[in-house]
C-alpha positions as CSV (number, residue, x, y, z in Angstrom):
1,X,6.3,21.8,15.3
2,X,5.8,23.9,18.5
3,X,4.2,27.0,16.8
4,X,1.4,25.3,14.9
5,X,0.0,28.8,14.1
6,X,3.1,29.3,11.9
7,X,3.2,25.9,10.2
8,X,2.7,25.9,6.4
9,X,1.3,22.6,5.2
10,X,-0.1,23.5,1.7
11,X,2.3,22.1,-0.9
12,X,1.7,25.0,-3.3
13,X,2.7,27.5,-0.5
14,X,5.7,25.4,0.4
15,X,6.8,25.4,-3.2
16,X,6.3,29.2,-3.4
17,X,8.6,29.6,-0.4
18,X,11.2,27.4,-2.0
19,X,11.0,29.5,-5.1
20,X,11.7,32.7,-3.1
21,X,14.8,31.3,-1.3
22,X,18.1,32.3,-2.9
23,X,20.1,29.4,-1.5
24,X,19.7,26.1,0.3
25,X,21.9,24.9,3.1
26,X,22.6,21.1,3.2
27,X,23.6,19.3,6.3
28,X,25.7,16.2,5.8
29,X,26.7,13.6,8.5
30,X,30.4,13.8,9.4
31,X,31.2,12.0,12.6
32,X,30.1,13.8,15.8
33,X,29.3,17.1,14.0
34,X,27.2,17.8,10.9
35,X,28.8,19.6,8.0
36,X,26.6,22.4,6.7
37,X,27.2,24.1,3.4
38,X,25.2,26.7,1.5
39,X,24.7,26.0,-2.2
40,X,22.8,27.4,-5.2
41,X,19.9,25.2,-6.2
42,X,17.1,24.6,-8.6
43,X,13.9,22.7,-7.8
44,X,10.9,21.0,-9.3
45,X,7.6,19.8,-7.7
46,X,5.7,17.2,-9.6
47,X,2.9,14.8,-8.4
48,X,3.3,15.9,-4.8
49,X,7.1,15.2,-4.8
50,X,9.8,17.8,-4.5
51,X,13.4,17.5,-5.8
52,X,16.2,19.9,-5.3
53,X,19.1,20.1,-7.7
54,X,22.7,21.2,-6.7
55,X,26.2,20.8,-8.0
56,X,29.6,20.2,-6.5
57,X,33.2,19.5,-7.4
58,X,34.0,15.8,-7.8
59,X,36.4,16.2,-4.8
60,X,36.4,17.7,-1.4
61,X,34.5,17.3,1.8
62,X,31.0,18.0,0.5
63,X,31.4,15.5,-2.3
64,X,33.0,12.9,-0.1
65,X,30.2,13.1,2.5
66,X,27.4,13.1,-0.2
67,X,28.8,9.9,-1.8
68,X,29.5,8.2,1.5
69,X,26.1,8.6,3.2
70,X,23.6,9.2,0.5
71,X,21.4,11.3,2.7
72,X,21.2,14.9,3.8
73,X,19.1,17.4,5.7
74,X,18.4,20.9,4.2
75,X,17.2,24.3,5.2
76,X,16.3,27.4,3.3
77,X,14.7,30.7,4.3
78,X,13.7,34.2,3.3
79,X,14.4,36.8,6.0
80,X,11.9,39.7,6.0
81,X,13.3,41.8,8.8
82,X,12.4,42.6,12.4
83,X,9.2,44.5,13.3
84,X,9.0,46.4,16.6
85,X,5.7,46.2,18.5
86,X,6.1,48.9,21.1
87,X,2.5,48.6,22.2
88,X,3.3,45.0,23.3
89,X,6.9,45.8,24.4
90,X,7.9,43.1,21.9
91,X,9.3,42.5,18.5
92,X,8.9,39.7,15.9
93,X,11.0,38.5,13.0
94,X,9.3,38.1,9.6
95,X,10.4,35.0,7.7
96,X,9.5,32.0,5.6
97,X,11.5,28.8,6.0
98,X,11.6,25.2,4.8
99,X,13.5,22.3,6.3
100,X,13.6,18.7,5.5
101,X,15.5,15.5,4.6
102,X,16.4,14.1,1.3
103,X,18.1,11.1,-0.4
104,X,21.1,12.1,-2.5
105,X,21.2,10.9,-6.1
106,X,24.4,11.6,-8.2
107,X,23.4,12.3,-11.8
108,X,25.2,11.1,-14.8
109,X,24.9,11.5,-18.6
110,X,21.9,13.4,-19.9
111,X,20.5,13.8,-16.4
112,X,23.6,15.8,-15.4
113,X,23.1,18.1,-18.4
114,X,19.4,18.5,-17.5
115,X,20.5,19.5,-13.9
116,X,23.0,22.0,-15.3
117,X,20.3,23.6,-17.4
118,X,17.9,23.7,-14.4
119,X,20.6,25.5,-12.3
120,X,21.4,28.0,-15.0
121,X,17.7,28.8,-15.6
122,X,17.0,29.3,-11.9
123,X,19.1,32.5,-11.5
124,X,18.3,35.6,-13.5
125,X,22.0,36.5,-14.2
126,X,22.5,33.2,-16.1
127,X,19.0,32.6,-17.5
128,X,19.2,31.8,-21.2
129,X,22.9,32.4,-21.1
130,X,25.1,29.9,-22.9
131,X,27.4,27.8,-20.7
132,X,30.4,25.7,-21.3
133,X,29.0,22.2,-21.6
134,X,32.5,20.7,-21.4
135,X,32.5,21.3,-17.6
136,X,29.4,19.1,-17.1
137,X,31.3,15.7,-17.2
138,X,33.8,17.1,-14.7
139,X,31.2,18.4,-12.3
140,X,29.1,16.5,-9.8
141,X,25.4,17.2,-10.4
142,X,23.0,16.0,-7.7
143,X,19.3,15.4,-7.3
144,X,18.0,15.7,-3.7
145,X,14.8,13.6,-3.5
146,X,12.9,15.1,-0.6
147,X,11.6,12.5,1.8
148,X,10.5,14.8,4.6
149,X,9.6,18.5,4.5
150,X,8.3,21.1,7.0
151,X,7.7,24.8,6.4
152,X,7.1,27.7,8.8
153,X,6.2,31.3,8.3
154,X,5.8,34.4,10.4
155,X,4.2,37.0,8.2
156,X,3.8,39.6,10.9
157,X,1.4,40.8,13.5
158,X,-1.1,42.2,10.9
159,X,-1.4,38.9,9.0
160,X,-4.3,36.6,10.0
161,X,-2.8,33.3,10.9
């Protein structure tokens, strides 16, 4: 990472950034160009390992690429705005971001139901709301087992880095 002063290495801080991100973008290999798609997600961090949980239709480009390659990259961020610094004739963008790579695991049976519950619990609008469990067998639920992760933050000119 070029800007070591912005690197975040503490796992608890990285997990905190993940928790603040509303979506994750996954990048899937597709010939000469990557295919990038934003998705809702849930996550868990246990014993120093991070897993992300997403869902997909069991058809289409995203599903086909996930099942073909079994690997993805991902990115998520929280944008905090631009701060003007007239005294320096400069500006800076406030953000927290996480990027990494993961192995894709398609979930079946009870693991798929657990993933559905994690996803529902992640978003306030659906927290504790009942959901149609009949859709679970017809939906692809996925665990992204993070194999590499990096985080970066610019908290502004007044933040001691």
